[in-house]
N, C-alpha and C positions, 0 to 999 in steps of 0.2 A: 296755260303755260302759252311760252312762245315756239312758234315752232316755224320749221323755215323747208318749202316744199319747192322740189327744184323740178321742172318740167321741160321737155326738148318744144322750140318752135323752130319754124320755116319761115324766113323771110322772103320777100320776094326781092327782086334786083335793085328797085328804086329803098326799099328799106335796105337792103347791103351795104349800100352806098352811102345811106344817111347813119347809119351804123357805124361805117367806116370813119366815119368825119368825127362822131361822135367822140367816139374811142381815143381819136387821134388828139382831138382836144383835151378830154378827161385828161389826156397822159402829158399833154404840152402843159396845163395847167400846173399838175402833180408836180411837173420837174422845175416847171418856171418856178415856183413858190420854196420847194425843196431847197434848189440853188441860192434862192433870196435868202432864206432863212440861214442858210450854213453859212454865205458869204457876211450876212449880218452879224453872225456871231463869232466870228472870227476878226468882224471889226468892233466888237465890243459893245453890240445894239443888239437889243431883244426883240424879236418879230413875235408877236402870237396869232392866233386866228384872226381877230378884228384885224390887225396892221394886214394881214395875207390878204383878205378882204377884200379891202378898202386897194390894195396893189394887184388887184384881179381887176376890178372896176376899172383901176386907170388902164391897165393892161388892153381891154376890150376898146377904149376910145384910141387907141393908137391904129395908123393906116397898115402898118405891117401886120396886128394883130386881132385887125377887125371882123375876120373870119368867125371869131368864138362867137359872134351874135349869131350865125345861123345856125345855133343848133342849141337846143333846148339848155337854160343855165343851169337846171337843177342838178344835174350830176355834177357840172362844174363848180358849183357849190359845197357838193357832196364830197369831191376831192379834195377840198380844204379842210373837213373834216375827218378825213381820214389820215390826213397827214396829222393832222394835229393829237390824233388819237396815236399815231406811229411816234411820234414826239413824246408824249405825254407814255407810251409803255417804255422808250428808250430812258427817260431819268429816272423811271418806277424800275431799272432794271429788268424788266421783263423780256427786253428783244433790243437786237441791234440797232445800229442806228439806220434810218430809213434809208431805202437804196431807190435810184432813177428807176424808173418803170421803162419797161422795154416793147419796143414794135414788134416783135415777133416772140411771140409767148401769149398766155390768157390776158383777153380782154373783159374791164368791167365798166357799167356806167350806172348808178344805183337813181332812182326816182321815188323821190318822197312822196305825200299824198298829194301837192300839185301838180306833178308831172305826170298823172296818168288818171284812167278815168275807167272803173270796176264795175260791170254789170250783170249779177252774179244771175238773173233770171235766163239770160241767153247765154254765161261766161264768154261776155267781150271784154277783154283787156286792149285798152286803148292806149296808146302811149303816144307824149309830145313828141309833136315833128316828125313820128314815125307812123300814125295809125293804128289800125287793129292789127295786133298780132295772131298769126296762125299757131295755135298752141293745141298739144296735143296733152288734152287732161287725162292723165293718169290715175288720178286720186281724186278722191271726193273732200270735199272740206266747207264750211260753215260760214267761217267768221271774212272780215273783210281785209284786203292786206293795208298794211301799213306801210311798206316799203316795197320797190319792184325793183330787182336787180336783173341787169341784161348781161350775160355773159358769153366771151366767144374761147372756147379752147382751139390750145394749139392744132389741132385737128382738121379746123372748120366749123364745128358744131354750132349752133347757138342756144342757147338757156335762157330762162326766166325763173328765177327765185321769189317767190312770195313770203314776206313774214306776215305770220297770222298768229292770231292767238286763238287758238283751240283748247275744247275740253278733252282731255282723254279719257277715256275710262280704264281703269285699273282691273287688269286681270285677277281672276280668282286666285284663293292662297292655295299652295300644295302643302306645304310642311317641309318641304325638303331644302339641305343644305349641300353645296359642292364648292370641293378648292379645286382649284383651277392651276396647273403648270403649262403656260404657256414653252415654247420651242419651237425649231426650224425643221427636226426628225419628225416630230408629229405634231402639227400646228397648236394642238390643246390634249392634254392627258387629266382626265375628270378624278378627284377623289373614287370612284364610281368604279374604278377600273376600266372604263369606255375612253376612246381614244379617237381623235379627230383628227384627220389624213391633211397633210398639208400639200394643196395641189400644186405647189411651183411653178406658178403661172408664167415666170419669164423663161424658167428653162422650155415649157411647151413652145415659147415662140423666140427662142434664141437664135436659132440657124437664118430665118426670116428676118428677124430686126437687124443679127451682123450682115445679111446681105445689103437691104435696105442702105445700111449705113456706110459701108463701102461704096456703094454707088453715090452716097451723098458727100462723100469726102473727095470723087472725082470730080465733082460738080465746079464752075467757077462762083465762088460765094456772091451772092447777088442777083444772080442771074436768075434768068425764067425758068430752067430747067432744075436749076438750085430751090428754087421757090417752090414746084413741085415736088419734086423728091423731097424736100424738107417735108411736107404735109404728108406725103407717104409713112415716113419715119415715125410723124406724130400721130397719124390713125393707126399704126402697129402699137407705139405703145398706149393709147387710147384704149383699146382692145384689151390691152392688159390689166391696166388697173380698170377699167370695168367688169372685168371675170374676178379680179381680186375683191372690190369691193361687195359685189354679188353674191359671193361665196361666204362672206363675212357677215354680211347681213343676214344670211341663211343660217349660219352657224350661232351668231350672239341673239337672233329672233326666239331661235329654239330653246338656247337655255334661261334665258328670261321668262321663257312660259314653263319651263318645265321647275324651275327651283325659285324660291324665295330667298335665298341668301346666296350670294356668289360671291367666293373669297378669292382673290387676285394678288401676287407678288407686285412689288412696285420694281419693274425694268426701267435702268436707265438705257434706252433704247438709243438715245444719243452719242451716248459712250458705246455701246455696242458698235453702231456702223463706223465710226472711225476706225473700227480694224479690218483694211481693205480685204482679206482671207475670208471674214463673213458679211460685208457689208452690203453687197448683193442678196444673199441667202435673207438676211435679217430684214433688209427692207423690202422684200420678196411677199415676206411671211404675212406683215404686216399687225406685227404686235403691238404698237400703240394705236393703232387704229382698232384695233379687237377690244383694247379696254375703253377707249372712246367710246364707242358703241355700247358695251354694256354696260358703260354710266350711264348714259342717257336715257337707253330704253329701259334703266330700271327705274329711273326717275319716272320715265314716262307711266310705267304699268304699275308701280305701286310697289317695286321690290327694294330689295339692298345689295350693294355692296360692300365691302368689304377689303382693305388693302394691308398685305402686310408688309413689314419695314424690308429694304431694300437688302439688306445686309442680315436678316435672319437668314441660318444655314439651313433652307430647307429639303436640299438636295441630301446634305450628310448626317443630318440629323435620324435615328432612328424613329418611325412611327409608334411602334410597339414599346419602347422603355425610355426614350428620349435621348437616349447615347449619341452623341456628336464625332462622327470620324472625320478627323480634321486632313487625315491624309488620302481620303479618296480621290481618284483620279479622273479627271472631268469623261476619257471616254469608258468609265466604267459604269454600263448599263445594268447589270444584278449585282447584287452583294450579300452577304452574309454578316446581322449583326456583330462584333465580336464581344458583345456582352450578354445580348440574349439566346441568339443564334438563330434569329427568324431572318430567311430571304426574303428581300425586297427586290422589287423593281423601282429603278432609278426617279422613273418620273409619276409612278400612281405614289410612292414614296412621298415624293416632294409635295404633289396634291395633296395630300393625307395631314401633313405637317401644315401646310397655309391654310386647310379649312380649322385644322385645330388652335392652331397659335390666334388667327382672328376671332376665333370661337370664344376665346377669353379675356377677348378684348385688347388683346397686342396689335392694334393698328398703330403703332407709330411712326412717325416722320421719318424716312430715311437720314444717315447720320449727315451733320452739314449742311441740310436744305432749309432754306429760308422761308419765313411764313410769306405769301404773296402779297405785296403791301394793296392797302385799300383802294377800289377803284377813285377815289377822289380825282377831281380834274387837275393839274397843275396849273401854275400861275399862266395865265394866258388861255384859258380854255375857251372852249368854243361859248359862243352868244348865245346859242339856243338849246333847253334842253335836249336829250338824246330821243329821238321820236321812237324809238323801239324799248323803252323800257322793260328790264327783269319785270315777271309778273309776280304773283305772291309765292307763287310756285316757283319749284327749279325750273331754269331756263332750259327749252329744249331745241335743238337741232337734228331734223329728218330732210334729208336729202332723197327726194326719187326721181331717176332718170325714166323717161321714156323714149328708146330709141325708132 
């Protein structure tokens, strides 16, 4: 199955300079072609991938953009394919209209098989126009990379992501099932009564982050001091994100190892973060990431994930008799069923209901949810097939950081 492994690497000064030029050229090509397609659409002319590719060839021949020939042509061509994918998702109503790439923020350049060379005997990864990379190989793998993506995060760290076809061994069956109620007071409450704490990583570094941002606000935009302070703020955010991901990775891996069937509730996290009173708390908990990790690890290790309907009253329903309490307040943590008299803990009761609800096959889609369109390319798609087609089994993504 498809696996993406992400490793930290440390470029030298010459490689940093070439990477900066490569990132800039990739960003320029993407933005120029996006502007071209936008203007052409307003003029009533359709521009597809092939037309964009011809426009890129013409752009390289102009004296003003001759520097595009100084970097590898592979990531420039890949940026056109990424733009085509962005428009395909937009017209299929899976994403918003493509946005211009910014200079300050995460940067990426993707290299296909023609742009790199991999030697498994000494773990040597050589990139066109860059040379050999000093990678911290924190995880073993056996297959040959199909694509290599070099990224730079806002904090200034460099990573290399390899797309691989790996054989993953399924975990032994335990015969256990569990329902999980996600929240912000406790990250997860299991139907077994176990609770997983919410570490609240942002709160731990809130004072330091606020102090760094106040200093940044006093700096002149674009100045050298502003750039250095911006990177300090980005490093603080990176520490928070890394701590959150590390905790979620450990929790979800433990759950997948212990249970054969994991039942979750379909939460509309996008709507939850729109409420400014709870946006930071919900985002800090990483509820959407939790579900994503559980799902791909379950596919990886041969386990099953069941998702209950978003509008199923898991908290208001009595897990003993099935009676629904429509007037149950949100701040009520314990209640007694008015029909059978059983006293329930709100989160444990919800987890039991989710487990029971999905066990009988009630994993229906949320009300009003549309079926995702097929991945067929839109009119004017790329002129070549995807270099990383999904394998026969479920597609998998696993990112490993080595700091």
